[in-house]
PAZAPA-4460 file (N, C-alpha, C; in steps of 0.05 Angstrom, whole numbers, plus 32768, in hexadecimal, padded with zeros to 4 digits):
% residues 319
    n_x    n_y    n_z   ca_x   ca_y   ca_z    c_x    c_y    c_z   seq   type   mol
   7E4B   8724   81DD   7E41   870D   81ED   7E4C   86F4   81E1     1      M     A
   7E4E   86DF   81F1   7E59   86C5   81E7   7E47   86BA   81D1     2      P     A
   7E54   86A9   81BE   7E46   869D   81A8   7E38   8684   81B3     3      Y     A
   7E1E   8681   81AC   7E0E   866A   81B5   7E09   8658   819C     4      I     A
   7E10   863E   819F   7E0B   862B   8189   7E24   861D   8181     5      G     A
   7E23   860F   8169   7E3B   8601   815F   7E51   8614   8157     6      R     A
   7E69   860B   815B   7E80   861B   8153   7E80   861E   8135     7      D     A
   7E89   8636   812C   7E8C   863A   810F   7EA4   862A   8104     8      L     A
   7EA3   8622   80EA   7EBA   8615   80DE   7ED2   8627   80E0     9      S     A
   7EE9   861B   80E5   7F01   862B   80E8   7F15   8624   80D1    10      Q     A
   7F27   8635   80CC   7F3C   8631   80B9   7F36   863D   809E    11      G     A
   7F4B   863E   808D   7F48   864B   8073   7F3C   8637   805F    12      N     A
   7F2E   8643   804B   7F25   8633   8035   7F3D   862C   8024    13      Y     A
   7F3E   8613   8019   7F55   860C   8008   7F4B   85F7   7FF3    14      L     A
   7F5A   85F6   7FDD   7F54   85E3   7FC8   7F69   85CC   7FC9    15      K     A
   7F5F   85B3   7FCB   7F71   859C   7FCD   7F7E   8596   7FB2    16      L     A
   7F93   8587   7FB3   7FA1   857F   7F9A   7F8F   8570   7F87    17      D     A
   7F92   8574   7F6D   7F81   8568   7F59   7F85   854A   7F58    18      N     A
   7F6E   853B   7F57   7F6F   851D   7F56   7F63   8512   7F3C    19      I     A
   7F5A   8524   7F2A   7F4C   851B   7F12   7F5E   850B   7EFF    20      E     A
   7F78   850E   7F01   7F8A   84FF   7EF0   7F8A   84E1   7EF7    21      S     A
   7F7F   84DA   7F0F   7F7F   84BE   7F17   7F65   84B0   7F0F    22      Q     A
   7F51   84BF   7F04   7F38   84B3   7EFC   7F3C   84A0   7EE5    23      F     A
   7F31   8488   7EE8   7F33   8474   7ED2   7F19   8465   7ECE    24      D     A
   7F03   846D   7EDB   7EE9   8461   7ED7   7EE4   8449   7EEA    25      G     A
   7EF9   8440   7EFA   7EF5   842A   7F0C   7EFE   8430   7F28    26      S     A
   7F12   8442   7F2B   7F1C   8448   7F45   7F09   845A   7F54    27      K     A
   7F04   8455   7F6E   7EF1   8465   7F7E   7EFE   8473   7F96    28      V     A
   7F16   846A   7F9E   7F24   8475   7FB5   7F3C   8485   7FAD    29      S     A
   7F3F   849D   7FB8   7F55   84AF   7FB0   7F60   84BC   7FC9    30      F     A
   7F7B   84BF   7FCA   7F88   84CD   7FE1   7F84   84EB   7FDE    31      D     A
   7F7F   84F9   7FF4   7F7C   8516   7FF4   7F96   8523   7FFE    32      L     A
   7FA0   8536   7FEF   7FB9   8544   7FF7   7FB5   8562   7FF2    33      T     A
   7FC4   8571   8002   7FC5   858E   7FFF   7FE3   8596   7FFE    34      A     A
   7FEB   859E   7FE7   8007   85A5   7FE3   8019   858C   7FE5    35      G     A
   800D   8575   7FDE   801D   855C   7FDE   801D   854E   7FF9    36      G     A
   8010   855A   800D   800F   854E   8028   7FF3   8543   802D    37      T     A
   7FF2   852C   8039   7FD8   851F   803F   7FC6   8532   804E    38      A     A
   7FAC   8534   8046   7F9A   8546   8053   7F83   8536   805F    39      F     A
   7F7D   853C   8078   7F68   852D   8087   7F50   8540   808B    40      F     A
   7F3B   853E   807B   7F24   8551   807E   7F15   854E   8098    41      P     A
   7F15   8536   80A3   7F06   8531   80BC   7EE9   852B   80B7    42      G     A
   7EDC   8536   80A2   7EC0   8531   809C   7EBB   8536   807E    43      S     A
   7EA9   8527   8072   7EA2   852C   8056   7E93   8547   8053    44      S     A
   7E87   8550   806A   7E78   8569   8069   7E8A   8582   8066    45      M     A
   7EA4   857E   806B   7EB6   8595   806A   7EC1   8599   804E    46      A     A
   7EB8   858A   803A   7EC2   858C   801F   7EAC   8593   800B    47      L     A
   7EB3   85A2   7FF6   7EA2   85A7   7FDF   7EB0   8599   7FC8    48      L     A
   7EA3   8584   7FBE   7EAE   8573   7FAA   7E9E   8575   7F90    49      V     A
   7EAC   857A   7F7A   7EA0   857C   7F5F   7EAD   8569   7F4D    50      S     A
   7E9D   8558   7F3F   7EA8   8544   7F2C   7E98   8547   7F12    51      V     A
   7EA6   854D   7EFC   7E99   8550   7EE2   7E85   8567   7EE2    52      G     A
   7E8B   857C   7EF2   7E79   8594   7EF3   7E61   8590   7F05    53      G     A
   7E5F   8579   7F13   7E48   8574   7F25   7E52   8573   7F42    54      V     A
   7E46   8583   7F53   7E4D   8583   7F70   7E43   8569   7F7C    55      V     A
   7E55   855B   7F8A   7E4E   8541   7F96   7E43   8545   7FB2    56      Q     A
   7E2F   8534   7FB9   7E22   8536   7FD3   7E33   8526   7FE7    57      E     A
   7E3A   8533   7FFE   7E4A   8526   8013   7E3B   850E   801F    58      A     A
   7E49   84F9   8026   7E3F   84E1   8033   7E2D   84D0   8020    59      E     A
   7E25   84DC   8009   7E16   84CC   7FF6   7E27   84C6   7FDD    60      T     A
   7E33   84DA   7FD1   7E44   84D6   7FBA   7E60   84CF   7FC2    61      A     A
   7E68   84D7   7FDA   7E83   84D1   7FE3   7E84   84D1   8001    62      Y     A
   7E99   84C3   800C   7E9E   84C3   8029   7EBC   84C8   802D    63      T     A
   7EC3   84CE   8046   7EDF   84D3   804D   7EE9   84BD   805F    64      I     A
   7F00   84B2   8059   7F0D   849F   806B   7F2A   84A8   8070    65      D     A
   7F2F   84B4   8087   7F49   84BF   808E   7F50   84D4   8079    66      Q     A
   7F65   84CF   8069   7F6D   84E3   8055   7F66   84DA   8039    67      S     A
   7F51   84C9   8036   7F48   84BF   801C   7F2B   84C6   8018    68      S     A
   7F24   84CB   7FFE   7F08   84CF   7FF7   7EFF   84B7   7FE7    69      I     A
   7EE8   84AD   7FED   7EDE   8495   7FE0   7EC3   849C   7FD3    70      E     A
   7EC2   8499   7FB8   7EA9   84A0   7FA9   7E97   8487   7FA7    71      F     A
   7E7E   848C   7FA8   7E6A   8476   7FA5   7E6B   846B   7F89    72      A     A
   7E71   847C   7F75   7E73   8473   7F59   7E8E   847D   7F4E    73      T     A
   7E9C   846C   7F41   7EB7   8473   7F37   7EB4   8489   7F22    74      A     A
   7EC4   849F   7F25   7EC4   84B5   7F12   7ECE   84AB   7EF7    75      P     A
   7EC3   84B6   7EE1   7ECC   84AE   7EC6   7EE6   84BB   7EBF    76      S     A
   7EF6   84AD   7EAF   7F0F   84B9   7EA6   7F09   84D2   7E96    77      A     A
   7F18   84E7   7E9C   7F15   8500   7E8E   7F03   8514   7E9C    78      G     A
   7EF4   850B   7EB1   7EE3   851D   7EC1   7EF5   8532   7ECF    79      D     A
   7EED   854C   7ECF   7EFC   855F   7EDF   7EF2   855E   7EFB    80      D     A
   7F03   8566   7F0E   7EFC   8564   7F2A   7F0B   8579   7F3A    81      C     A
   7EFD   8585   7F4E   7F0B   8596   7F62   7EFE   8592   7F7D    82      Y     A
   7F0E   8595   7F92   7F05   8591   7FAD   7F0D   85A9   7FBD    83      I     A
   7EF9   85B7   7FC9   7EFE   85CF   7FDA   7EF9   85C7   7FF7    84      I     A
   7F0C   85CF   8008   7F08   85CA   8025   7EFA   85E2   8031    85      V     A
   7EE2   85DD   803D   7ED2   85F3   8048   7EDA   85F9   8064    86      M     A
   7EE8   85E8   8072   7EF0   85ED   808D   7F01   85D5   8097    87      G     A
   7F14   85DA   80A9   7F25   85C5   80B3   7F1A   85BB   80CE    88      T     A
   7F23   85A2   80D5   7F19   8597   80EE   7F27   85A4   8105    89      S     A
   7F1A   85A4   811C   7F25   85B0   8134   7F28   859A   8149    90      I     A
   7F39   859F   815C   7F3D   858B   8171   7F25   858A   8184    91      G     A
   7F1E   8573   818C   7F08   856F   819F   7F13   855E   81B6    92      V     A
   7F04   855E   81CC   7F0D   854E   81E2   7F08   8531   81DD    93      S     A
   7F16   851F   81EB   7F13   8502   81E8   7EF8   84FA   81F2    94      V     A
   7EE8   84EB   81E2   7ECE   84E2   81EB   7ED1   84CF   8202    95      P     A
   7EBC   84CE   8212   7EBC   84BB   8229   7EBA   849F   821F    96      A     A
   7EC4   848C   8230   7EC4   8470   8229   7EA7   8467   8224    97      D     A
   7EA4   8458   820E   7E89   844D   8207   7E75   8461   81FD    98      G     A
   7E7E   847A   81F6   7E6B   848F   81EE   7E68   8491   81D0    99      S     A
   7E7B   8485   81C0   7E7A   8487   81A3   7E69   846F   8198   100      V     A
   7E54   8476   818A   7E43   8461   817E   7E48   845F   8160   101      T     A
   7E3D   844A   8154   7E40   8446   8137   7E36   845D   8127   102      M     A
   7E22   846B   8131   7E16   8481   8122   7E2A   8498   811F   103      A     A
   7E3E   849A   8131   7E51   84AF   8130   7E69   84A8   811E   104      K     A
   7E6A   848F   8113   7E81   8486   8103   7E7A   8487   80E5   105      L     A
   7E8E   848C   80D5   7E8A   848B   80B8   7E84   846E   80AF   106      A     A
   7E75   846B   8099   7E6D   8451   8090   7E86   843F   808A   107      Q     A
   7E9B   844C   807F   7EB3   843C   807A   7EBF   8431   8093   108      S     A
   7EBE   8440   80A9   7EC8   8437   80C2   7EB7   8421   80CE   109      G     A
   7E9C   8423   80CA   7E8A   840E   80D3   7E8F   83F4   80C4   110      I     A
   7E94   83F7   80A9   7E99   83DF   8099   7EB2   83D1   80A2   111      D     A
   7EC6   83E1   80AA   7EDF   83D5   80B2   7EDD   83C7   80CD   112      R     A
   7ECD   83D3   80DF   7EC9   83C7   80F9   7EB8   83AF   80F9   113      L     A
   7EA5   83AD   80E6   7E92   8397   80E5   7E9A   8381   80D2   114      S     A
   7EB2   8381   80C8   7EBA   836B   80B7   7ED7   8363   80BD   115      S     A
   7EDC   834A   80B9   7EF7   833F   80BE   7F00   8331   80A5   116      V     A
   7F18   8336   809D   7F23   8328   8085   7F3A   8317   808D   117      G     A
   7F37   82FD   808C   7F4C   82EA   8093   7F4E   82D5   807C   118      I     A
   7F66   82D0   8074   7F6A   82BB   8060   7F7F   82A7   806A   119      Q     A
   7F78   828E   806A   7F8A   8279   8073   7F85   8260   8063   120      S     A
   7F9A   8255   8057   7F96   823C   8048   7F83   823F   8031   121      G     A
   7F80   8257   8025   7F6F   825A   800E   7F52   8261   8015   122      G     A
   7F4B   8260   802F   7F30   8266   8038   7F2F   8283   8041   123      T     A
   7F1D   8293   8036   7F1B   82B0   803D   7F02   82B5   804D   124      T     A
   7F05   82C3   8063   7EEF   82CD   8073   7EED   82EB   806E   125      I     A
   7ED7   82F3   8061   7ED5   830E   8057   7EC2   8320   8066   126      G     A
   7EB9   8335   8057   7EA8   8349   8063   7E8E   833D   806F   127      A     A
   7E84   834B   8084   7E6B   8342   8090   7E6F   832F   80A7   128      G     A
   7E88   8326   80AC   7E8D   8314   80C2   7E92   8324   80DB   129      V     A
   7E83   831F   80F0   7E86   832F   8109   7E92   831D   8120   130      T     A
   7E91   8303   811D   7E9C   82F1   8131   7EAA   82DA   8123   131      F     A
   7EBF   82D1   8130   7ECD   82B8   8127   7ECB   82A4   813D   132      I     A
   7EC0   828C   8137   7EBC   8277   814A   7ED1   8262   8146   133      N     A
   7EE3   825E   815A   7EF7   8249   8158   7EEC   822F   8165   134      F     A
   7EEE   8219   8156   7EE4   8200   8161   7EFC   81ED   8162   135      V     A
   7F04   81E6   817A   7F1B   81D4   817D   7F1A   81C8   8199   136      Q     A
   7F1F   81AE   819B   7F20   81A1   81B5   7F38   81AC   81C5   137      S     A
   7F32   81B4   81DD   7F47   81BF   81EF   7F4E   81DC   81EA   138      G     A
   7F3E   81EA   81DA   7F43   8206   81D4   7F3D   8218   81EC   139      L     A
   7F4F   822C   81F1   7F4A   823F   8206   7F50   825B   81FC   140      T     A
   7F42   826F   8207   7F46   828B   81FF   7F47   829D   8217   141      A     A
   7F5A   82AF   8218   7F5C   82C2   822E   7F5F   82DF   8222   142      T     A
   7F57   82F3   8232   7F59   830F   822A   7F69   831E   823F   143      V     A
   7F7D   832D   8237   7F8D   833D   8249   7F96   8356   823B   144      S     A
   7F90   836D   8247   7F98   8388   823C   7F8E   838B   8220   145      S     A
   7F76   8381   821A   7F69   8385   8200   7F73   8371   81EB   146      G     A
   7F84   835F   81F3   7F8F   834B   81E0   7F83   8330   81E6   147      I     A
   7F77   8324   81D2   7F6B   8309   81D6   7F80   82F4   81CD   148      A     A
   7F85   82E1   81DE   7F97   82CB   81D8   7F87   82B1   81D6   149      T     A
   7F89   82A4   81BF   7F7A   828C   81BA   7F8E   8275   81B9   150      V     A
   7F8B   8261   81CA   7F9B   8249   81C9   7F8B   8232   81BD   151      S     A
   7F95   8228   81A6   7F87   8214   8198   7F89   81F8   81A5   152      L     A
   7F98   81F6   81BA   7F99   81DD   81C9   7FA7   81C8   81B8   153      G     A
   7F9B   81B0   81B6   7FA8   819A   81A8   7FB6   8187   81BB   154      G     A
   7FC2   8172   81B0   7FCE   815E   81C0   7FEC   8162   81C2   155      K     A
   7FF8   8159   81D8   8015   815B   81DC   8022   8146   81CB   156      T     A
   803D   8149   81C8   804D   8135   81B9   804A   8119   81C6   157      N     A
   804A   8118   81E1   8047   80FF   81EF   802D   80F1   81E9   158      E     A
   8017   8101   81E9   7FFD   80F6   81E3   7FFB   80EB   81C7   159      E     A
   8007   80FA   81B4   8007   80F0   8198   8017   80D7   8195   160      I     A
   802F   80D6   81A3   8040   80BE   81A2   8031   80A6   81AD   161      Q     A
   8023   80AA   81C3   8014   8093   81CF   7FFE   8089   81BD   162      D     A
   7FF1   809C   81AF   7FDC   8093   819C   7FE7   8083   8185   163      I     A
   7FFD   808D   8179   8009   807F   8163   8015   8065   816C   164      V     A
   8022   8065   8184   802E   804D   818E   801A   8037   8193   165      G     A
   8002   803F   819C   7FED   802B   81A1   7FE4   801E   8187   166      A     A
   7FE7   802C   8170   7FE0   8020   8156   7FF3   800A   814E   167      M     A
   800B   800A   815A   801F   7FF6   8153   8021   7FDF   8168   168      F     A
   8010   7FE1   817C   8012   7FCD   8192   7FF9   7FBC   8193   169      S     A
   7FFD   7FA2   819A   7FE6   7F90   819D   7FD6   7F8A   8184   170      G     A
   7FE3   7F8D   816C   7FD5   7F88   8154   7FE1   7F6F   8146   171      N     A
   7FD7   7F68   812F   7FE1   7F51   8120   7FFA   7F58   8110   172      T     A
   800F   7F49   8115   8028   7F4E   8107   8033   7F34   80FC   173      E     A
   803C   7F34   80E3   8047   7F1C   80D6   8064   7F22   80CD   174      T     A
   8076   7F11   80D7   8092   7F13   80D0   809F   7F2E   80D7   175      N     A
   8093   7F3C   80EB   809E   7F56   80F4   8094   7F5B   8110   176      I     A
   80A5   7F67   8120   809E   7F6E   813C   809F   7F8C   813F   177      T     A
   8088   7F99   8148   8087   7FB6   814C   8084   7FBC   816A   178      A     A
   8096   7FCC   8174   8096   7FD3   8191   8098   7FF1   8194   179      T     A
   8084   7FFC   81A3   8084   8019   81A9   8094   801E   81C2   180      Y     A
   80A9   802F   81BF   80BA   8036   81D6   80B0   8050   81E1   181      Q     A
   80A1   804F   81F7   8095   8067   8202   80AA   8079   820E   182      D     A
   80C1   806E   8217   80D5   807F   8224   80E1   8094   8211   183      S     A
   80E5   808D   81F7   80F0   80A0   81E5   80DD   80A6   81CD   184      D     A
   80C4   809C   81CF   80B1   80A2   81BA   80B7   8097   819F   185      G     A
   80C4   8080   819E   80CB   8074   8184   80BD   8059   8181   186      T     A
   80BD   804F   8169   80B1   8034   8162   80C7   8023   8156   187      I     A
   80CD   800C   8162   80E1   7FFA   8158   80D3   7FE5   8146   188      D     A
   80DD   7FE2   812E   80D3   7FCE   811B   80E9   7FBA   8115   189      L     A
   80E5   7FA0   811C   80F9   7F8B   8119   80ED   7F75   8107   190      V     A
   80F9   7F71   80F0   80EF   7F5D   80DD   80F9   7F41   80E6   191      A     A
   80E7   7F2D   80E7   80EE   7F12   80EE   80FE   7F06   80D8   192      D     A
   8114   7EF7   80DE   8124   7EEA   80C9   8130   7ED1   80D5   193      Q     A
   8136   7EBD   80C3   8141   7EA4   80CB   815F   7EA6   80CF   194      L     A
   816A   7E97   80E3   8186   7E96   80E7   8193   7E84   80D1   195      T     A
   81AE   7E85   80CF   81BC   7E74   80BC   81B7   7E57   80C2   196      T     A
   81B7   7E50   80DC   81B2   7E34   80E3   8196   7E2B   80DC   197      E     A
   8182   7E3C   80DF   8167   7E35   80D8   8164   7E31   80BA   198      Q     A
   8171   7E42   80AA   8170   7E3F   808D   817E   7E24   8085   199      V     A
   8195   7E1E   8091   81A2   7E05   808B   8191   7DED   8091   200      Q     A
   8183   7DEE   80A8   8173   7DD7   80B0   815B   7DD3   809D   201      D     A
   8150   7DEA   8094   8139   7DE8   8081   8142   7DDC   8067   202      I     A
   8158   7DE6   805C   8162   7DDB   8042   816C   7DBF   8045   203      V     A
   817A   7DB9   805C   8184   7D9E   8061   816D   7D8A   8062   204      G     A
   8156   7D92   806E   813F   7D80   806F   8134   7D79   8054   205      A     A
   8138   7D8B   8041   812F   7D86   8025   813F   7D71   8018   206      M     A
   8158   7D6C   8022   8169   7D57   8016   8169   7D3D   8026   207      F     A
   8159   7D3C   803B   8159   7D25   804D   813E   7D16   804B   208      S     A
   813F   7CFB   804E   8127   7CEA   804E   8116   7CED   8035   209      S     A
   8122   7CF3   801E   8113   7CF5   8006   811B   7CDF   7FF3   210      N     A
   8110   7CDE   7FDB   8116   7CCA   7FC8   8130   7CD1   7FB8   211      T     A
   8144   7CBF   7FB8   815D   7CC4   7FAB   8164   7CAB   7F9A   212      E     A
   816D   7CAF   7F81   8174   7C99   7F70   8191   7C9D   7F67   213      T     A
   81A1   7C88   7F6C   81BD   7C88   7F65   81CD   7CA0   7F70   214      N     A
   81C3   7CAC   7F85   81D1   7CC1   7F93   81C8   7CC3   7FB0   215      I     A
   81DB   7CC9   7FC1   81D5   7CCC   7FDE   81DA   7CE8   7FE6   216      T     A
   81C5   7CF5   7FF2   81C7   7D11   7FFC   81C6   7D10   801A   217      A     A
   81DB   7D1C   8027   81DC   7D1C   8045   81E1   7D38   804F   218      T     A
   81D0   7D42   8060   81D3   7D5D   806B   81E4   7D5A   8084   219      Y     A
   81FB   7D69   8084   820D   7D69   809B   8207   7D81   80AC   220      Q     A
   81F8   7D7D   80C2   81EF   7D93   80D2   8207   7DA0   80E1   221      D     A
   821C   7D91   80E5   8233   7D9C   80F4   8240   7DB3   80E6   222      S     A
   8242   7DB1   80CC   824F   7DC6   80BD   823D   7DD4   80A8   223      D     A
   8223   7DCC   80A8   8210   7DD9   8096   8214   7DD3   8079   224      G     A
   821E   7DBB   8073   8223   7DB4   8057   8211   7D9C   804F   225      T     A
   8210   7D97   8035   8201   7D80   802A   8214   7D6F   8019   226      I     A
   8217   7D56   8020   8228   7D44   8011   8217   7D35   7FFC   227      D     A
   8221   7D35   7FE4   8214   7D26   7FCE   8228   7D11   7FC4   228      L     A
   821F   7CF7   7FC5   8231   7CE1   7FBD   8222   7CCF   7FA9   229      E     A
   822E   7CCC   7F91   8223   7CBB   7F7C   8228   7C9E   7F84   230      V     A
   8214   7C8D   7F83   8217   7C71   7F8B   820E   7C5F   7F74   231      A     A
   8212   7C45   7F78   8208   7C31   7F64   821F   7C28   7F52   232      G     A
   821A   7C12   7F42   822D   7C07   7F30   8233   7C1A   7F18   233      G     A
   824A   7C17   7F0D   8251   7C26   7EF5   825A   7C43   7EFB   234      G     A
   8260   7C49   7F13   8268   7C64   7F19   8285   7C68   7F10   235      R     A
   828B   7C80   7F07   82A6   7C86   7EFD   82B9   7C8B   7F15   236      F     A
   82D1   7C80   7F11   82E6   7C85   7F25   82FF   7C8F   7F17   237      V     A
   8310   7C9C   7F25   8328   7CA7   7F19   833E   7C92   7F18   238      V     A
   834B   7C90   7F02   8361   7C7D   7EFE   837A   7C8D   7EF8   239      S     A
   8390   7C86   7F06   83A9   7C94   7F01   83B8   7C89   7EEA   240      S     A
   83B4   7C6F   7EE3   83C3   7C63   7ECD   83B1   7C4E   7EBF   241      S     A
   83AC   7C50   7EA5   83B5   7C67   7E95   83A2   7C7F   7E9A   242      P     A
   83AC   7C96   7E94   839D   7CAF   7E99   8386   7CB2   7E86   243      A     A
   8388   7CA8   7E6E   8374   7CAC   7E59   835D   7C99   7E5D   244      A     A
   8346   7C9F   7E53   832F   7C8D   7E53   831E   7C8F   7E6C   245      G     A
   8309   7C7F   7E6D   82F7   7C7E   7E83   82F9   7C63   7E90   246      I     A
   82FD   7C62   7EAA   8300   7C49   7EB9   82E9   7C46   7ECD   247      H     A
   82E1   7C2E   7ED1   82CC   7C29   7EE4   82D5   7C14   7EF8   248      T     A
   82C9   7C16   7F10   82D0   7C02   7F25   82BF   7BE9   7F22   249      S     A
   82A9   7BEB   7F12   8298   7BD4   7F0C   8296   7BD0   7EEE   250      D     A
   828B   7BB8   7EE7   8287   7BB3   7ECA   8272   7BC5   7EBF   251      S     A
   8276   7BCE   7EA6   8262   7BDF   7E99   8256   7BD0   7E82   252      V     A
   823C   7BCE   7E81   822E   7BC0   7E6C   821D   7BD3   7E5C   253      G     A
   821D   7BD1   7E42   820C   7BE1   7E31   81FA   7BCE   7E21   254      I     A
   81DF   7BD2   7E25   81CB   7BC0   7E18   81D2   7BA3   7E1E   255      N     A
   81D4   7B9D   7E38   81DF   7B83   7E40   81C9   7B6E   7E46   256      T     A
   81B1   7B73   7E3C   819C   7B5F   7E41   81A4   7B45   7E33   257      V     A
   81A7   7B2F   7E43   81B0   7B16   7E38   81CD   7B17   7E30   258      G     A
   81DA   7B2E   7E36   81F6   7B32   7E2F   81FC   7B2B   7E12   259      F     A
   81ED   7B39   7E00   81F0   7B35   7DE4   820A   7B43   7DDA   260      T     A
   820E   7B43   7DC0   8227   7B4E   7DB5   8226   7B6C   7DAF   261      T     A
   820F   7B79   7DB7   820C   7B96   7DB1   821C   7BA6   7DC4   262      D     A
   8236   7BA5   7DC2   8248   7BB5   7DD3   825D   7BC2   7DC2   263      M     A
   8263   7BDA   7DC9   8277   7BE9   7DBA   8288   7BFB   7DCD   264      V     A
   82A1   7BFE   7DC8   82B1   7C0E   7DD9   82CD   7C02   7DDC   265      G     A
   82D9   7C07   7DF3   82F4   7BFD   7DF9   82F3   7BEC   7E12   266      A     A
   8302   7BD7   7E13   8302   7BC6   7E2A   831F   7BC2   7E34   267      G     A
   8321   7BBD   7E4E   833C   7BB9   7E5A   833A   7BA3   7E6F   268      N     A
   8348   7B8C   7E69   8349   7B76   7E7C   832E   7B6D   7E85   269      S     A
   831C   7B6B   7E72   8300   7B64   7E78   82FC   7B46   7E77   270      F     A
   82E7   7B3D   7E83   82E1   7B20   7E84   82C6   7B1B   7E77   271      N     A
   82C5   7B08   7E64   82AC   7B00   7E58   829D   7B16   7E4A   272      G     A
   82AB   7B28   7E3C   829D   7B3E   7E2E   829A   7B36   7E10   273      M     A
   8283   7B3B   7E06   827E   7B38   7DE9   8285   7B52   7DDB   274      Y     A
   8295   7B50   7DC6   82A0   7B67   7DB9   828F   7B6D   7DA0   275      I     A
   8286   7B86   7D9E   8276   7B8E   7D87   8289   7B9C   7D72   276      S     A
   827D   7BA8   7D5E   828C   7BB4   7D48   829E   7BCB   7D52   277      N     A
   82B7   7BCC   7D49   82C9   7BE2   7D50   82D4   7BE1   7D6C   278      G     A
   82D4   7BC9   7D79   82DE   7BC7   7D94   82FD   7BC9   7D93   279      M     A
   8307   7BDA   7DA5   8324   7BDD   7DA8   832D   7BD2   7DC3   280      T     A
   833E   7BBF   7DC2   8348   7BB3   7DDB   8365   7BBD   7DDE   281      I     A
   836B   7BCC   7DF4   8385   7BD7   7DF6   8396   7BCA   7E0C   282      Y     A
   838E   7BB2   7E15   839E   7BA3   7E27   83AC   7B8C   7E17   283      D     A
   83C1   7B81   7E21   83CE   7B6B   7E13   83C7   7B50   7E1F   284      N     A
   83B2   7B4F   7E2F   83AB   7B36   7E3C   838D   7B33   7E3D   285      E     A
   8383   7B1D   7E34   8366   7B17   7E33   8361   7B01   7E47   286      L     A
   834F   7B07   7E5A   8347   7AF3   7E6E   832A   7AEC   7E6A   287      N     A
   8323   7AD3   7E6D   8308   7ACB   7E69   8303   7AC5   7E4C   288      G     A
   82E9   7AC1   7E45   82E1   7ABA   7E2A   82D8   7AD2   7E1B   289      N     A
   82E1   7AD6   7E02   82DA   7AEE   7DF3   82D1   7AE5   7DD7   290      H     A
   82BD   7AF3   7DCD   82B2   7AEC   7DB4   82AE   7B05   7DA3   291      Y     A
   82B9   7B04   7D8A   82B6   7B19   7D77   82A3   7B0E   7D61   292      I     A
   828B   7B19   7D5F   8277   7B0E   7D4D   827E   7B14   7D30   293      S     A
   826E   7B08   7D1E   8272   7B0B   7D01   826E   7B28   7CF9   294      T     A
   8280   7B30   7CE7   827F   7B4B   7CDB   8287   7B61   7CEF   295      S     A
   8291   7B59   7D07   829C   7B6D   7D1A   82BA   7B69   7D1D   296      F     A
   82C7   7B7E   7D25   82E4   7B7E   7D25   82EE   7B84   7D41   297      N     A
   8306   7B7A   7D46   8314   7B7F   7D5F   8330   7B87   7D5A   298      G     A
   833D   7B96   7D6C   8358   7BA0   7D69   8366   7B9F   7D84   299      L     A
   837F   7B93   7D84   838D   7B91   7D9D   83AA   7B94   7D98   300      M     A
   83B8   7BA2   7DAA   83D5   7BA5   7DA8   83E3   7B8E   7DB6   301      A     A
   83F7   7B83   7DA9   8405   7B6C   7DB4   841F   7B73   7DC2   302      G     A
   842D   7B60   7DCC   8426   7B44   7DCB   840C   7B3D   7DDB   303      P     A
   83FF   7B28   7DD3   83E5   7B21   7DDF   83E7   7B07   7DEE   304      V     A
   83DB   7B07   7E06   83D8   7AEE   7E15   83BB   7AE8   7E18   305      T     A
   83B2   7AD1   7E0F   8397   7AC9   7E11   8394   7AB4   7E26   306      V     A
   8387   7ABA   7E3D   8384   7AA7   7E53   836A   7A98   7E51   307      N     A
   8358   7AA1   7E40   833E   7A94   7E3D   833B   7A8A   7E21   308      G     A
   8322   7A8D   7E17   831B   7A84   7DFC   8314   7A9D   7DEC   309      V     A
   8321   7AA1   7DD5   831B   7AB7   7DC4   830F   7AAC   7DAA   310      L     A
   82F5   7AB3   7DA6   82E7   7AA9   7D8E   82E4   7AC0   7D7B   311      T     A
   82ED   7ABE   7D62   82EC   7AD4   7D4F   82DD   7ACA   7D36   312      V     A
   82C5   7AD5   7D32   82B6   7AD0   7D19   82BA   7AE7   7D06   313      D     A
   82C2   7AFD   7D10   82C8   7B14   7CFE   82E5   7B17   7CFA   314      G     A
   82F0   7B2F   7CFE   830C   7B35   7CFA   8318   7B3E   7D14   315      N     A
   832F   7B33   7D1B   833D   7B3B   7D33   835B   7B3F   7D2D   316      Y     A
   8364   7B56   7D32   837F   7B5E   7D2B   838F   7B62   7D44   317      V     A
   83A7   7B56   7D45   83B9   7B5A   7D5B   83D2   7B68   7D50   318      V     A
   83D9   7B7F   7D5C   83EF   7B8F   7D52   8407   7B8B   7D65   319      V     A
***
């Protein structure tokens, strides 16, 4: 008669490859292999596991995740271990949609489904997270064929350009002009500066209508120059003959209050000059009245023509 009840376990009993050489006192997950090939038990109940001579309780001391065994407590280094397969998994029909509940899943599978691990910019979202909430102005999300597409939105390049451009428009600017060009999304910055003519006029005004002594300063706007002319008596002029010495177009007096005899230097065709000590006269003609005071000397190259009066109280030598 037909068998009534759960199917018997099928397949041969076998012993999996030894994993005890991997025990180090901290590792809890180990790959299961049979003859070097990954072995998928299908259920922790299909295995007989012994660690350190103690048979381990399925689902309590260990669980199965695909082809890996995960112990609740890490085996100690040196513990002996063997794993016997009591039966292999058999093919089953595909469950109906929505018929698999959490109770039918291994705990490791539940943990993986109920946690999300995301790391971005140093921030980690770890175990226990079941939902991710995106907060962003203009964000949209769509789902198609089981794929969720999230659009973070944000502003277009034109919108950003208009915002930044407005920051440069209608504000306070000193010595610079800022203009936002919406057509090409650029900002023109033009520094204000004076023209050459403006600089000349400013500097020229500094030389005009001010106080000047013995000098005349004139700004020539036509060519952007400033003329400086020394004025007044006693100004030096160029003389072609003789080339040596200093010549003046006007009489030069030194300490001439009351026109005393405190004068020293060289004279040429002078009139009414009082000669002090060391006076050298290098002309051969004296016009006007001349006086050499006591203890002072005069020297003149001859021949000498005296058209006035020469009074000598000191020494006067004609060579």
